[in-house]
N, C-alpha and C positions, 0 to 999 in steps of 0.2 A: 223431517226425522234427523236426529243427530247421530253422530257416530257410534255412541254407546247403543242407542235404540237399534241402530241398523246391525251391529255385530250380534246383539242378543237375538234379534229377529231371525237372522240366517245362520246362526250357530258358529260364528267366527269368533274364536277366543283368543286374546292376546292384547296386551298393552305395550309390547315392546316398540321401540321406535321403528324397526323394520315393518311390523304388522300395521302399525298406524299409518305409515306410508302407503302400504298396499290398500288399506281401506280407503284412504283418502282418494287414490287413483280410481278404485272401483266406483265410488260415489260420483266422481267426476265424469266418468265416461259412460256410466250404466244408461242415463236417460237418453243418450244419442243413439244412432244406428251404426256407429263406426264399427269396423272389424277389430277384433282383439285377439292378441296372441299372448296365452299365458305360458310362461315358461318356468320350470321347476323340477326337482327331483321326485321321482315316484313316492307317492305317499304324503305329498306336502298339502294335499286338499285342493287341487286345482278344480275338481268337480264342485266342491262347496263354494268357491268363488265364482264359478260360472253360474251356478244357482242363483247367487246373490246378484250378479249382473242382470240376469233375466228378472229376478224378482223386483228390481228397482227400475226396470225400463218401462216403456210404454207398451210393451208387448206381453207384459206379465199375465194378461188374461188368456193368452194363446199358447199353444203348445212349446214346450221346451223338449227337444229330442236329443237324447245323448247317445253319441256313437263312439265306441271304442275302435278306432281304425286298425289298431294292432291285432285285434282279436278276430277279424273278418279275414278269411282267406282270399288271396290275391285273386282267384277266379272267379269270385262272386261278389266282390266288394262293389264293383260297377253297378251290379243289378240292385245291390242293398241300398245304395246311396240315390240312385236316379230311377230305379224301378225297371221293368221289362214287360214286353208285349207277349201275350200268349203264343207260344210256339216259336218264339225267338231262338231258343236253344233246348237241346234235350233236357226234359225235365220241367220245361216252362209250360205247365198245364193250365195256367190261368194268368191273367194280367195282374201285375203287381205294382203297388204304389211304392215308390221309394222314400227314404228318409226326408229328402227335400220336399217332397209333396206333402208329406205328413207335417212338416214344419213350416208350411207356407203361412206367412203372416205372423209367425213367432221367431223362435231361436233355435240353431242347431248348434250343439257343442261337438266338435270334433277332436276327440281326445288321441294322443300319439299320431298326430298328423304327419309327423316324419315318417311313419311306416306305409303310407300310401304310395302304390306304384306309380311310376312316371305316367302311364296312360291314363290314370285317374286324375293325376295332378293337372293336366291339360284341361280336363272337363271342370275341375274346381276353379281354375283360373278363370273360365268363361263365366261360370256363374257370379264370381266375385266382380267380374267386369260390367256384365249386363243382365245377370239373373236368368240366363237362358241355359238350357239342357235339353238332352234327347233321353228318352228311355231306350233301353237296350232293344234292338230290334225294330226301332221306330224311326221314320224320317221326319216326324212331326216336331217342330220346335216348341217347347214348352217354357213357361216363365214361372219364376217363384219369387216372392218377396220374403227372404229369410235372412235374418242377422246371423253372421257366422262368428262363432267364438271358437278358436283353435287352442290347443295345448300341446306341449311336448316336454319331455324330459331330456331332450338332447340339444346340442348345439346346431341349430338349423343352418347356420352359416357355413359351419364346417361341412355339412352335408352337401351344401351348394358347391363348395369349393372341390369337394370329392366327386361331384357329378351325380349325386344321388337325390338331389332335390332341386327342383327347377328355381332359377334365381328370379324369374318374373313373379312366380307364385310367392316366394319368400317375401318379396317387397309388398305385395298386396296383403298378405296376411299380417305383416308386421307394421301396420298402420300405428297401432298402439300396442306396445308390448309391456306387460306387467310381470315383473319377476317376483315369484312367490318364494321367500327364503326357506331353506332347510331349517328343521327344527333345532339343530346344533348351532345356527347362527342367531338364535333368539332364545337363549337359555332361561331368560327370565319368564318366558310364557309356559315352560315344562310344567310346573308344579300346578298352577291354576287349570291348565288343560287336564293334568292327571286327575286332580280333583274332580273335574266335571265327568270325566269317564268313569271314575270310580263310583260316584253317586248315581250316574245313570244305569251302570251295570248292577249295583246294590238294589235299585228300585226293580230293574228287569228280572233279576233272578232272586228276588226276595231274600237277600244276604245282607250281612252286617260286615263293615269293614272296620277294623280296630285301629287303623292308623300305622305309621311307620316311624322308625327311629331317625335320629338326626344323620347318622351315617347313611342310612337308606335314602334319605331325602338328597344328600350331597351326591350320593351315586347316581340318582335319577337326573340331576342336573349335569353332571360331569359326563355320562355316557354320551356317546356319539349319535345315537339313534339312526344308523343307516337307514332304517325303515320309516323313518319320520313319523308323522301323526299316527299312520296306520299302525306302526309297530307299538308306539305308546298306547294306543286303544287296546291293542291286543294284549299287552302285558297287564294293563289296569283290569280288563276282564278276566284274565287268567288268575290273578291275585284274589280278586273277589271270590271267584267260584272255587279255586283249588286251595286257597289259603284261608278258608272261612273262619271268621272271628279269631284269626291269628294276628297278632302284632308283627309286622313286617321288619326284619332287620336288613342290613346290607347283605349279609351272607344268603339270605333267603331270596332276595331280590336278584341277586347275581345269577342265580339258577335259571332265571326268566329272560336274562339279556344274553341272547345267543347270537346277535347279529354280528357281522363282520364291519370293519370300518373302510371308508373308502378314500380316495384322493391322496395315496401317498402316505397315509397315517397306518401305523403298526397295529395288527390286529388286536382288539380287546384293550386298547389303551384308551383313557379318557382324552376327550378332546380339550384343547387349550382354547377358551373363549377370549377373543381380543375385543374387549370392551372399549379399548382406547387407543388402538393402534394408528388411527388416523384422527386421533383426538387432539386437543390443545397441548401446549407445551408443559412439561412438568410431570408428564405420565411415565416417564422413562423408569423410575423406580418401581412403579406398579408393573410395568411390562417385564422388568427384570425378576420380580418376584413371581409372577406368573410363570415365566418360563423356567425359573429354578424349581418351582413346585411341580411343573409339568415333568421335568427330567427326574424329579425324585419319584414321582409316580410311575414313570417308565421302568426305572430301576426296580421298584416293588413288583410290578406286574411281571416282569420277565424272571425274576428270581435270581438270586446269587450273582448280581451284576458285577460285583468286585471281582470275582474269578475271571469273568469274561474280559474285564477291562484291565486285568492286571492291577487291580486296586491295591492289593498289598504291597506289591513293589512301590507303587506312586506314594502311599501313605508313609512307608518307611523312608523314602528319599525326602519326601516333604518335612519329616520331622528331624532329619539329620542336619548337622552343621553344614552350611553351605561351603563348597570346596572349589578352588579354582580348576578350570580345566587343564588337564595334563599333570596334575599333581600326583605323585606317586604314593600309594597307601601301602602299609604292611598288611599282610594277611594273617588274621588270627589263627593260632594252631588249630583250635576247635573247628574251624571253618575249612582246613585243608584236607582233603581227601587222603587216605592211607596211600602210600607209595609216592606222594608228592611233596610231603613234608621234608624229605631229604634234599628239597632244591630251595636252598636259602635265597636264590636269585629271582624266585618267583616274585613278580610285582603285579599290583592292580593299578590301572590308571583311570582317573575320573574321566568318564566320557565327555566329549563336547555337549554343550547343552542341545537338547533336542527341541523341535517345535512344541510349544505348550499344547497339551492334549485338551480339547475343548470340553470333553466329557469328565475331566478330573474334577473333584469336588472343590480343589483349591484353584481352579483356574478361573481367571476373570473373563475368558472368552465363553460367550453363551451362543452355542450353535442353534440353528433352526431345527424343528422336529424332523425335518426329511434328512438333514445332514446327520443328525443324532442316529436316525434310523440306518442311513447308509453306513456309518462307522460301526454300529453294532453288528450288521450283516457282515461286513468285511472281517470283523474280528472272529466272529462265530465260525466264519468259513475256515479262516486260518487255524483256529483253535482245533477244529476237527478235520484239518487237512482235506478240505474240499468235501467232506461227507455231508450232503446237504440234509439228509434225513436226521442226523444228529445234530446239525446246525439248527435246523427247524425246531426240533424238539426243546434245545437249550433257550431259543428265542420265544418259545411258546406260541408258535404260529404254524399253520399247516405247510406241508411241502409245496403244494400247489402255490400258495401265497408266497412262498420263499422264491420259487422259481418265477413268479411275475415280478418280484421285487429286484431279483438279480438282473432280469432284463430291463427293468425301469431304470436301475442305476448303472447298467452297462458293466456288471461285475462278472461277467462270464469268463470262464478260463479259456 
């Protein structure tokens, strides 16, 4: 089975280099019995990859048991995983087979493994080492031949350092780690995936999708997709059902993009896709163009950015004839307030040159998006004299997000 056949069989959409690498890793490790850790944000399709691994393994004819560890209350997760004996605790009216018993000979997928309590982590470690476990309320050692695929949307190593996750279990789970990229990291896969979801939804709901405009297509690609594939599928289904037989424009599409952006990016701003940030030499011009376009998009989204940045002052200064610092200028009568015109000695001195503003349109300095965000937040707070509600409104973000950003950039008063 080649890569395209494999992707088609298991519903893995994407021809981007990032997904090609993931598929290659999956096809390489699936036929083995090695433990695999899938790492990626919520909604990237970790369960789809787990099904593909099981489906390509020698255990494909046996059970695949999917367990969301984060959805099971701490008090019963041990019983759910390993089973319990009748009468072992209040409410245990009969013997229960745990998920590891049901997955014996097959595969168990432990999603959100980082949410398991320490008491359960010890028992998972024993199963990984020798396949042994105990039912709750039993002293009988049981054996299981189960392949474990674990998944997390967290940085487990940070949890280890914080004492929330066992280091020995981390090393056993992390035998092979496959990182599934977020949707914003593979923008070239967004449109093909969207088309698939639209076709599926159209067939499911007996509806007709009329297509979308170029600006809507551009918005689909530039949007950050904090909910990843899950959010993309949700938007596709909403458009098919709620905008039936309508041609979709960017204005219509924007009503369905309600997610917040993550990792330091300002809310509702398009992501800057770095197609060549680690690529060959000669990409500097393209990077500069991308950065400049991103800053222009930021200005458009926030609204009236020139006021916030004092753009009028900068534009006037940039058009004026360069002056030497310290030079004395006369003040025109029309610009002198009443009551001051009687002072012929009044002078204006050209200020010493300030550090170039990286957000000024004429500036050669191109700040990072995080630096641009920090500057905008600082200026909005100064403009509104520390009134965070007004500053948040001017920036187009919620007060809660502004408070988080203030803490992130250490801008507290």
